[in-house]
N, C-alpha and C positions, 0 to 999 in steps of 0.2 A: 555204693559208688565210689569213683575215685575222687580223692579231695584234690584240688586244682593244681596243687604242688606234687600230688602222685602224679597225676596226668603230664604235669610240664616236663618233669622228670625223665619220664618213658619217652615222651618226645626227644628232648636233647639227648638221652644216652642214644636214642637211633642215626642221628644226624653227624656226619662229618663234613667238612669241608672240603669244596670243590678241589679239585688237584691242579687244573690245569692254570698258570701265574700267567701276565701280560703284560711286558712294560709298556706303558703310555706315557707322553710327555705329561708332564705338569697341569696346562690347562685343559687337558681331559680326565685327569684324575679325581676330580672333586667328587663326592658321593662313593666312589671304588673304597674296597679294603685294601690296606696293605697288607703283601704277604710276607714282607722279610724286612726286619728291624735296618734302619738307616743310619750310616753315620756321619757326621762331617767332617768335608776333605780339609775344609779353612776353618780358622778361630773367626767369631763373631761379637765384635766389631774386628776388623785384622790388626789395626794398628790404635792406640791411642787415639783418640778424637775429641772435638769440643762437642757438648751438649749443648751450646750455646751460640748465637752471633756477639760476638764482644770481643775482648782482645787477650791474647797469650801473653803470659807475665812469667817473670822468675819472681816466687815471693818477697825474696829477699832485694828486691829492688823499690817494690813498694813498703816504704819506711812508713809513712804517714800517708792518711787519707787526705787528698785533694794536689798530691805530686803530681807533675806534668812529667812523661817520659814520652822522647822519640817513638815514630812507628817506622821499624826498619823494613818491613815484610808484608805482602798480604796475600795472607792464604785460603782461595776458594774451596769447597767441597771438590774433591778428585783432584786436588795438587799438594804434594808432600814438597815445604818450605824446608829452607836451609836452617842450622841453627841460630837460637835466638841470642842474639850478640845482647851480651849484660848489660844493662843500664839502659834497653829498650823493652818495646813492646811489638808483635805483630798482631793486625788487624786480620781476623779469624772469623770462619762462618760455621754455621752448626753442619758437622761429619767431617768436616777437615781434618786431618792429622794435624797433633800437635808438634810441634818444632823440638828438636833435641834442647835441651835446657829450659823450656817452661814447663813449669809446675803447676802453674791453675789459669782459668780463664775467668775474667771479671768481666760478667754481661753486660751488653751497651748501653743499657738504660742507667747503669750506676758509673758511666764515664761522658763525658764532654769535651769538645776539641778546645783545646788551647794552644798556647803561643808557641808553634815548634813542635806541637805534639799531639798528644790526649790528656786529658787531666780524669786521673783515676779517683774517684769519691768513693772508694770503698778496700776496705784492708779485706784482700783474699785469703782464705785458707789453702793449705796444701792440696792438692788435689781436687780444687771447688770447680766443678761443673766441666770434669775431665771425665769421659766414659772410657775404659780402660779395655784396652785388647784383650779378647775372649772372655768378657764379663757376661755375655749372654751364651757364646756357643763355644767351645774349647776344642780346636781341630782333634778330629779322632772319636769324640764323645758320640753315644747314639744319641740318635733326635727325635727319631721316631719309632714307638715299638709296633712290633709284626699286629695284626688283628685290629688296630683302627681304623674306624672310617674314616675318611679324608674331608676336612670341613675346610674354608677357605683358610683358616688360621693354619693347619698343618699345611695346606700349599704354602702359604707365605714363610711357614719355616725352612721347609725344603727348597724353597727359592733364595733363601736368605744363605743357605748353606752351601747353594751354588750346585744343586742336583737340576737334571734338566728333564729326568722321565722318574715314574718310581714301578716298580713292581708291584701288579695287584693283582687280586685274584680276579678270573675273568666273573662274567655277572650270573647270577644265579636263573635258570630259566623255570620261567612258571608257566604250563597249560591250565587254560580254567574255560570249564564252562557249567552250564546253568541249567536245572529240569525243572520240567512245570508247565503243562500246556496251556495254563493259567497268565503267561509271562508273555507281554507283549513290551515292545521296543516304543520309548518315548518318542513323538509325532507319528506314533500311528494311532487309528480310532480303538477305543478301549469299549470292546464287546461289553455284554451284561457278565459278570461272573470274571471277568479280566484282570488284571492288575500289571503295572506297569516293573519292568524290571529294575530296580533298582539297586541291587543286590549287585549286578553285572559293574555298575558305575563305579559303585563303592570301595568294591574289591577291586577292582584291576587299578584304580589311582591309589589305593592303599598300598597295592604291590610295586607298581612300578615306584612309588616315591620310597620305598623301600630300596628301591637300586635293581628291581628286578626286571628282564626282561620275560613279556608275558606275550603269551600267545592267547588270543581269546577268542574260542570257538563258539562262542554266543548260546542261545537255548537250544535244548536238545529237546527234543520229542519224547513224552513219557512211554517209551516202551525200549524193553530190554536188551535188543538187538540195536536200536540206535544208542542205549547209551553204553554197550560195551564197544561199538563203533567209535564213539570220542572220546572212551577212555584209551582204548589204543592208538589214536590219533594226537590226543593230549600227552601222551607219556613217550612218543617217539621221539623226539629229539628235545626234551625237556629235563629238569630234574625233580620235578614237583608238579602234582596234577592237586588243583583246588576244585570242589565243588559245594555248590550253595545247593542247599533243599534235596528232598530225596531219600534223605539217608535215615528214615523210619523203617518203619516194616509193614506199611500197609500195602495194597494190592498196587498203588500207582506208584510205588516209593522203590526203584530199580537199580539205585544204586548199588546196594547192599547186594543183589545177586550179581550185577554186572564186574562189581571188583574182586570179588569172590571166584569167577568165572574166567576173570583177566590176570590175578593175580593174590595176593592174601591181604586178609582183611580183620582187623581189630575192630567191634564198636564200644564204645566208651560211654558210660555215664557219669559223668563228671557233675561234682556237688558245688557248679555254680550256677548263678542265676543273673542274666540270661544265658542261655545257650549248654542247657544238660547235654544233648547229643552231641558226640563227634566220633567222626570214623576216622581209623590211621591203618593205613598200609603199603602197600606195594604194587605197582603196574609193572608186569613183565615187557619188558623191549628188548630188542635185537641187543646183545653182547652187556645185558643187566635188567635194572630195574629204574621205575622214579618212584620215587615216594608220594603218595596220596594222602591227602586231608579233606575230606569231609564235612562240611560246614553246615549248622544249622539254617533253613530258610527265612526266618523273622528277621528284618533288616536291623534293629539294634544286635541281638543275635550272633548274625554275622559280623556284624561292625567291632563288635567287645572281643568275640571268639577269637577272630582275625591277628587284632593288635594284641590280646595276652598270651594266645596259644601259636597263630601261625609266626607272627613277628617274630619272638626268639627262634623259633624254627629256623626261620629263612635266615635271620642273622647268624646261626651256628654253621648254616651251609655256606654262607660268605665268609666264615672265618674272623669272624668279629667276636672278639675278646670277652668284652665288657656286655652281659645282655639284660642285666637286671634293670629294671628304669628305677627311679630314684623316688623312693615314698615320703610324702611330707606329713606330718605332724599337723594337722590346721584344726581350729573351732569350727563346730558344725551351725549355723545359725538356725539351723532346721530340725522339728521334729520327726523321727521316725519310728511308727509306731507297729508296723507290722510286718517285721521280720520275717526270712525263711529260717523253720526250726533245721534245715537240714543241710543247707545249702550258702557259700559265700555267694553276695552278693556285691555286684559290681553296680553302685547306685549314680545315675548321672546328676553332675552337680557343678556350680562354676561358683566362682570367689567373688565374693562383693568388695564394697570400697572398705569393710573395714578389716577384711583378708580371712573373713570366715565363708564357710561354705554352703550356699543355699541348694538345696534339694529340688529337681525338675517337678513340678507337681504329678505328672504321669511315669511311673516307671514301667508302663508296659513293653515288653519286648518287640513290638511293631512300629511303638510311638518314634518315630525317624527325625520328630523337630527335637526330641531332646538332645539327641548328640550334636544338634547346630547351637543349641541355648546354651548347652555344659560348657567348662573349662578342663573336664576331667571325669574321674571315677573314684568315688569311695569304696573301699573295699572293706564290706561291713561284714565281720565273723557271722557264722550260723545264729539264728534266735538273740541278734545282739539290737537292741531296740533304743535308738538313739534321744538322746534329749538335746534341746538347745544348749548351747556351751559345751555339753560333751568334745574330748578331741577324739579325730578321725584320722586314720590312714589315707590320705588323696593322692591317686598319681593322677598328673596332669597329660591332657591329650597332644601340647608341646613336649613333653618328654616322649611320650608313645608314637609322635609322627615326625622325630627329628630322624 
């Protein structure tokens, strides 16, 4: 069996970012991946400005606390004042440019109205409450690297630099379908021996949350010709084809021969639990190929392998530079005395009020309730027993679903 690291390395070595770049308005750029490093054309802030509502002063004029100085001008945000007259102060508001000659701002809470002016009850230091021009961004500086997935904070940074649009990679297109005559859609009657197709809803929403455009072909009959047809349709306009189930070698498992007929296939046994079987390959289409990943059919196995295998592959296709999730070292509140001797285990667990990981009682690969109960996955090495209090490696769903 391949180790998890070996299998992931094989996947990522094959993936190349999509080439097409589109320029989109800032308000449409959230969740997209930046294709080209961005520079700022302006300094932020563009001028020295006030960090407070208060009074702009010359520190040399505030010779003692309690001095009363006349107000020579009023400067709201968006207005540039005139040079500050010696021996006077300027009423100033947050964000307003500092007038020439002023070298500090006294917050209004430390001032009071006086006879003929304002009483300054504080001895300011040079530069107090002044935000300097360019202290956040200098004109011409790189502000956003290529390969970053744009969050609201990156969008705000681009806006503060005056960028009206951003160059982003087009969305990765994914075709998906599901095999199994036993699959029934929610809302339909459930015949004996049938199950509801939860993987369709889990994988589709996962892929859409990753920023993919998903073409969902639904469930496909357990026939070789039907599976071949579904592969051709799923590959036609897409970069990647995802299936769930049917990747074994049973008489009713048609994905393997169908992929071999329509393209190329590698079948891997990966030393992970859940999710040992994984199929990877290519589906021929006009002008090239679509990548293919066949996931196991058990709900937890499909969900976990989508997060731990498909997600980094998709991120690489999207052009994302940083694809490794953060792993936390946390204490475990539960004991685990039945580790798999040969496989890396993804154990479902959640963080309790003490900051320790509690394990879900049933770690079976078909127990979907464990995914809702848990906050993430413990990465437990092969053969490793866990005693309460041991430190474990934990990756949160918040990290994987970001």
